[in-house]
C-alpha positions as a Markdown table, in Angstrom:
| # | Residue | x | y | z |
|---|---|---|---|---|
| 1 | Met | 53.6 | -54.3 | 78.2 |
| 2 | Thr | 52.0 | -51.3 | 76.6 |
| 3 | Thr | 48.7 | -51.7 | 75.1 |
| 4 | Pro | 48.6 | -49.7 | 71.7 |
| 5 | Glu | 46.0 | -47.0 | 71.2 |
| 6 | Pro | 43.6 | -47.5 | 68.7 |
| 7 | Pro | 44.0 | -45.4 | 65.6 |
| 8 | Gly | 42.0 | -42.0 | 65.2 |
| 9 | Glu | 40.3 | -40.8 | 62.3 |
| 10 | Pro | 42.8 | -39.3 | 60.1 |
| 11 | Thr | 42.8 | -35.3 | 60.0 |
| 12 | Pro | 41.5 | -33.8 | 56.7 |
| 13 | Pro | 44.0 | -31.7 | 54.9 |
| 14 | Ser | 44.0 | -27.9 | 55.0 |
| 15 | Phe | 43.3 | -26.0 | 51.9 |
| 16 | Asp | 44.4 | -22.9 | 53.8 |
| 17 | Lys | 47.6 | -23.4 | 54.9 |
| 18 | Pro | 49.6 | -26.7 | 54.7 |
| 19 | Glu | 51.6 | -28.2 | 57.3 |
| 20 | Gly | 55.0 | -26.8 | 58.0 |
| 21 | Gly | 54.0 | -23.4 | 57.0 |
| 22 | Gly | 54.3 | -21.9 | 53.5 |
| 23 | Ser | 51.7 | -20.1 | 51.3 |
| 24 | Pro | 48.6 | -21.6 | 50.2 |
| 25 | Ser | 49.8 | -22.0 | 46.9 |
| 26 | Asp | 52.1 | -24.6 | 48.2 |
| 27 | Ser | 49.6 | -26.9 | 49.2 |
| 28 | Pro | 49.6 | -30.1 | 46.9 |
| 29 | Tyr | 45.6 | -30.0 | 46.8 |
| 30 | Gly | 45.7 | -26.4 | 45.2 |
| 31 | Val | 43.7 | -23.5 | 46.5 |
| 32 | Arg | 39.9 | -23.7 | 47.2 |
| 33 | Pro | 38.0 | -21.7 | 44.7 |
| 34 | Gly | 37.4 | -18.1 | 46.0 |
| 35 | Ala | 39.7 | -18.5 | 48.8 |
| 36 | Pro | 41.8 | -15.5 | 50.1 |
| 37 | Gly | 44.9 | -15.4 | 47.8 |
| 38 | Ala | 43.6 | -17.4 | 44.9 |
| 39 | Pro | 45.5 | -15.9 | 41.7 |
| 40 | Glu | 43.8 | -14.5 | 39.0 |
| 41 | Gly | 43.5 | -16.9 | 36.2 |
| 42 | Ser | 43.0 | -20.1 | 38.3 |
| 43 | Pro | 41.3 | -22.9 | 36.7 |
| 44 | Tyr | 38.7 | -22.8 | 39.7 |
| 45 | Gly | 37.8 | -19.2 | 39.2 |
| 46 | Thr | 37.0 | -16.7 | 36.5 |
| 47 | Pro | 38.3 | -13.2 | 36.2 |
| 48 | Gly | 36.2 | -10.2 | 36.3 |
| 49 | Gly | 33.9 | -11.6 | 39.5 |
| 50 | Gly | 32.9 | -14.9 | 38.3 |
| 51 | Gln | 31.5 | -13.6 | 34.9 |
| 52 | Glu | 32.6 | -16.1 | 32.1 |
| 53 | Gln | 34.3 | -14.0 | 29.2 |
| 54 | Asn | 33.6 | -14.8 | 25.6 |
| 55 | Pro | 36.9 | -16.4 | 24.3 |
| 56 | Tyr | 36.2 | -14.8 | 20.8 |
| 57 | Gly | 35.8 | -11.2 | 22.1 |
| 58 | Ser | 33.3 | -10.4 | 19.2 |
| 59 | Pro | 32.6 | -6.9 | 19.1 |
| 60 | His | 28.9 | -7.9 | 17.5 |
| 61 | Gly | 26.8 | -7.9 | 20.8 |
| 62 | Gly | 28.4 | -11.2 | 22.1 |
| 63 | Arg | 28.3 | -13.2 | 18.9 |
| 64 | Pro | 31.1 | -15.2 | 18.1 |
| 65 | Ala | 33.3 | -13.3 | 15.5 |
| 66 | Ser | 33.4 | -14.8 | 12.1 |
| 67 | Pro | 36.0 | -14.6 | 9.5 |
| 68 | Tyr | 33.3 | -13.8 | 7.0 |
| 69 | Asp | 32.2 | -10.7 | 8.9 |
| 70 | Thr | 32.7 | -7.5 | 7.0 |
| 71 | Pro | 31.8 | -3.9 | 7.8 |
| 72 | Tyr | 28.7 | -4.6 | 5.9 |
| 73 | Gly | 27.4 | -7.6 | 7.4 |
| 74 | Ser | 27.1 | -11.0 | 5.6 |
| 75 | Pro | 29.4 | -11.3 | 2.6 |
| 76 | Tyr | 26.4 | -11.9 | 0.6 |
| 77 | Glu | 24.7 | -8.8 | 1.5 |
| 78 | Ser | 25.0 | -5.9 | -0.7 |
| 79 | Pro | 26.7 | -2.9 | 0.9 |
| 80 | Tyr | 24.2 | -0.5 | -0.8 |
| 81 | Gly | 21.2 | -2.3 | 0.6 |
| 82 | Ser | 18.3 | -3.8 | -1.3 |
| 83 | Ala | 16.9 | -2.2 | -4.5 |
| 84 | Pro | 13.7 | -0.2 | -3.8 |
| 85 | Pro | 10.5 | -1.7 | -5.1 |
| 86 | Val | 9.6 | -0.8 | -8.5 |
| 87 | Glu | 6.2 | 1.1 | -8.6 |
| 88 | Gln | 3.7 | -0.3 | -10.5 |
| 89 | Thr | 2.8 | 1.6 | -14.0 |
| 90 | Pro | -1.0 | 2.9 | -13.3 |
| 91 | Gly | -3.3 | 0.8 | -15.5 |
| 92 | Ala | -0.7 | -2.1 | -15.8 |
| 93 | Ala | -2.9 | -4.9 | -14.2 |
| 94 | Met | -6.3 | -3.6 | -16.0 |
| 95 | Pro | -8.2 | -5.2 | -19.0 |
| 96 | Pro | -7.4 | -3.6 | -22.3 |
| 97 | Leu | -8.9 | -0.3 | -23.0 |
| 98 | Gly | -12.3 | 0.2 | -24.3 |
| 99 | Gly | -12.3 | 1.0 | -28.2 |
| 100 | Leu | -13.5 | 4.4 | -29.3 |
| 101 | Gly | -16.1 | 2.9 | -31.3 |
| 102 | Arg | -17.6 | 1.0 | -28.4 |
| 103 | Arg | -17.5 | 4.0 | -26.3 |
| 104 | Leu | -19.2 | 6.2 | -29.1 |
| 105 | Val | -22.0 | 3.7 | -29.2 |
| 106 | Ala | -22.5 | 3.4 | -25.4 |
| 107 | Arg | -22.6 | 7.2 | -25.3 |
| 108 | Ile | -25.4 | 7.4 | -27.8 |
| 109 | Ile | -27.3 | 5.0 | -26.1 |
| 110 | Asp | -27.2 | 6.4 | -22.8 |
| 111 | Thr | -28.0 | 10.0 | -24.5 |
| 112 | Leu | -30.9 | 8.5 | -26.1 |
| 113 | Leu | -32.4 | 6.9 | -22.8 |
| 114 | Val | -32.1 | 10.2 | -21.0 |
| 115 | Ala | -33.9 | 12.1 | -23.7 |
| 116 | Val | -36.6 | 9.5 | -23.9 |
| 117 | Val | -37.4 | 10.5 | -20.3 |
| 118 | Gly | -36.1 | 14.2 | -20.4 |
| 119 | Val | -37.8 | 15.5 | -23.5 |
| 120 | Pro | -41.4 | 14.6 | -22.8 |
| 121 | Leu | -41.3 | 16.0 | -19.1 |
| 122 | Ser | -39.8 | 19.3 | -20.3 |
| 123 | Leu | -42.4 | 19.6 | -23.2 |
| 124 | Ile | -45.2 | 19.0 | -20.7 |
| 125 | Ala | -43.5 | 21.4 | -18.4 |
| 126 | Asp | -43.5 | 24.1 | -21.0 |
| 127 | Ala | -46.9 | 23.6 | -22.3 |
| 128 | Ala | -48.3 | 24.1 | -19.1 |
| 129 | Ser | -46.7 | 27.4 | -18.9 |
| 130 | Ser | -47.2 | 28.4 | -22.6 |
| 131 | Arg | -43.8 | 30.4 | -22.8 |
| 132 | Asn | -41.7 | 31.1 | -25.9 |
| 133 | His | -39.3 | 29.0 | -28.0 |
| 134 | Asn | -36.3 | 30.0 | -26.1 |
| 135 | Val | -37.8 | 29.0 | -22.8 |
| 136 | Ile | -38.6 | 25.8 | -24.0 |
| 137 | Thr | -35.0 | 25.2 | -25.2 |
| 138 | Phe | -33.6 | 26.2 | -22.1 |
| 139 | Val | -35.8 | 24.0 | -19.9 |
| 140 | Val | -35.2 | 21.0 | -22.0 |
| 141 | Glu | -31.6 | 21.6 | -21.7 |
| 142 | Val | -31.7 | 22.0 | -18.0 |
| 143 | Val | -33.8 | 18.9 | -17.4 |
| 144 | Leu | -31.7 | 16.8 | -19.7 |
| 145 | Gly | -28.5 | 18.0 | -18.0 |
| 146 | Leu | -29.8 | 17.3 | -14.5 |
| 147 | Leu | -31.2 | 13.7 | -15.4 |
| 148 | Gly | -28.1 | 12.9 | -17.2 |
| 149 | Phe | -26.1 | 13.7 | -14.4 |
| 150 | Val | -28.1 | 11.7 | -11.8 |
| 151 | Tyr | -28.3 | 8.6 | -14.3 |
| 152 | Glu | -24.8 | 8.3 | -15.0 |
| 153 | Gly | -23.5 | 9.0 | -11.4 |
| 154 | Leu | -25.8 | 6.5 | -10.0 |
| 155 | Met | -25.0 | 3.8 | -12.6 |
| 156 | Leu | -21.1 | 4.2 | -12.2 |
| 157 | Thr | -21.3 | 4.2 | -8.6 |
| 158 | Arg | -24.1 | 1.4 | -7.9 |
| 159 | Ala | -23.6 | -0.6 | -11.2 |
| 160 | Arg | -20.0 | -1.6 | -11.0 |
| 161 | Gly | -19.0 | 1.5 | -13.2 |
| 162 | Arg | -21.5 | 0.4 | -16.0 |
| 163 | Thr | -24.4 | 2.6 | -17.5 |
| 164 | Val | -27.0 | 0.7 | -19.8 |
| 165 | Gly | -24.8 | 1.7 | -23.1 |
| 166 | Lys | -21.6 | 0.2 | -21.5 |
| 167 | Met | -23.2 | -2.8 | -20.4 |
| 168 | Val | -24.7 | -3.3 | -24.0 |
| 169 | Met | -20.9 | -2.7 | -25.5 |
| 170 | Gly | -19.2 | -4.6 | -22.9 |
| 171 | Ile | -17.3 | -2.0 | -21.3 |
| 172 | Arg | -17.1 | -0.3 | -17.8 |
| 173 | Val | -15.3 | 2.8 | -16.0 |
| 174 | Ala | -12.5 | 2.0 | -13.7 |
| 175 | Met | -10.2 | 3.8 | -11.6 |
| 176 | Leu | -6.8 | 4.4 | -13.3 |
| 177 | Ala | -4.9 | 3.8 | -10.3 |
| 178 | Asp | -6.2 | 0.2 | -9.5 |
| 179 | Gly | -8.9 | -0.7 | -11.7 |
| 180 | Ala | -11.7 | -0.4 | -8.9 |
| 181 | Val | -15.1 | 0.7 | -9.3 |
| 182 | Pro | -15.6 | 4.8 | -9.2 |
| 183 | Val | -17.5 | 4.5 | -6.2 |
| 184 | Gly | -18.5 | 7.8 | -4.5 |
| 185 | Arg | -16.8 | 11.2 | -5.5 |
| 186 | Pro | -15.1 | 10.1 | -8.4 |
| 187 | Gly | -18.4 | 8.7 | -10.1 |
| 188 | Trp | -20.1 | 11.8 | -9.6 |
| 189 | Ile | -17.1 | 14.2 | -10.7 |
| 190 | Arg | -16.9 | 12.0 | -13.9 |
| 191 | Ser | -20.7 | 12.4 | -14.5 |
| 192 | Gly | -20.6 | 16.0 | -13.5 |
| 193 | Val | -18.0 | 17.1 | -15.7 |
| 194 | Tyr | -19.7 | 15.6 | -18.8 |
| 195 | Trp | -23.4 | 16.5 | -18.1 |
| 196 | Leu | -23.5 | 19.9 | -16.1 |
| 197 | Pro | -21.9 | 22.2 | -18.7 |
| 198 | Gly | -24.9 | 21.5 | -20.7 |
| 199 | Leu | -26.8 | 23.6 | -18.3 |
| 200 | Leu | -25.0 | 26.6 | -19.5 |
| 201 | Ser | -25.3 | 26.0 | -23.3 |
| 202 | Ala | -26.6 | 29.6 | -23.9 |
| 203 | Leu | -22.9 | 30.5 | -23.4 |
| 204 | Cys | -20.2 | 29.8 | -25.9 |
| 205 | Ile | -17.6 | 28.4 | -23.5 |
| 206 | Pro | -19.7 | 25.5 | -22.2 |
| 207 | Ala | -20.6 | 24.4 | -25.7 |
| 208 | Ile | -16.9 | 24.5 | -26.9 |
| 209 | Phe | -15.8 | 22.7 | -23.7 |
| 210 | Ser | -18.2 | 19.9 | -23.9 |
| 211 | Leu | -17.0 | 19.3 | -27.7 |
| 212 | Leu | -13.5 | 19.3 | -26.6 |
| 213 | Asn | -14.2 | 16.9 | -23.8 |
| 214 | Val | -15.7 | 14.3 | -26.0 |
| 215 | Leu | -12.9 | 14.7 | -28.6 |
| 216 | Trp | -10.0 | 14.6 | -26.1 |
| 217 | Cys | -9.8 | 10.7 | -26.1 |
| 218 | Thr | -8.9 | 10.4 | -29.7 |
| 219 | Trp | -5.7 | 12.0 | -29.3 |
| 220 | Asp | -4.8 | 11.3 | -25.6 |
| 221 | Arg | -2.3 | 8.5 | -24.9 |
| 222 | Pro | -1.9 | 6.1 | -23.6 |
| 223 | Tyr | -5.1 | 5.7 | -21.7 |
| 224 | Arg | -7.4 | 7.4 | -24.3 |
| 225 | Gln | -9.2 | 9.6 | -21.5 |
| 226 | Cys | -11.6 | 12.1 | -22.1 |
| 227 | Leu | -11.5 | 15.2 | -20.0 |
| 228 | His | -14.0 | 13.9 | -17.6 |
| 229 | Asp | -11.7 | 10.7 | -17.0 |
| 230 | Lys | -8.9 | 13.0 | -16.5 |
| 231 | Ala | -11.0 | 14.9 | -13.7 |
| 232 | Ala | -12.1 | 11.8 | -12.1 |
| 233 | Lys | -8.8 | 9.9 | -12.5 |
| 234 | Thr | -10.7 | 7.1 | -14.4 |
| 235 | Val | -10.2 | 5.0 | -17.6 |
| 236 | Val | -12.7 | 2.9 | -19.8 |
| 237 | Val | -11.9 | -0.6 | -20.2 |
| 238 | Arg | -13.2 | -3.8 | -21.8 |
| 239 | Val | -15.3 | -6.1 | -19.6 |
| 240 | Leu | -13.6 | -9.6 | -19.8 |
């Protein structure tokens, strides 16, 4: 009587070569991923060395193609781009312009303030030197011009664009571009163009220029600027 041998462990199937010969593709278990002879397009492998391809094949940097894609991008975007920003008109955001009457009264007040200080100083200086009438006139004009230049320049740059006369009349000087206070150079340019030509009043041209300067605002449009405003790029507005 023959004793049966105990059953051994089953031999695992080979993925490389099935029993009885044949090619690896004939195996009922398929081909091991990455094994030699694995055909391209195998469900266990990807073509191109394992790099997965985008099934949409979008030309836009890997983004899936959209039926709404156009040569101009989104269908809701204009092919001509966005409209350029509209530049703001100078003076559009500023208060209303100061009236000519207010400006005239303010200028008279400021001139009187300068004269109250300048004329006595000029007379005292001339009396000490005992010179003729022409010298007295010249000294008075020089002192008034210099005092007016310093007075208005300091007030415009340090007092928020207002002299004493402008404070009384409720107006101020503002930069035409944005309505800012004419701090620094603009304030001094405005003051100098108004006051300094008077230093040469013995000549005819400075006197004509000074008269033309103050009258210019009566026909200037749309900002009613005098010549000293145009030189400093300023405008006179009301204080709201």
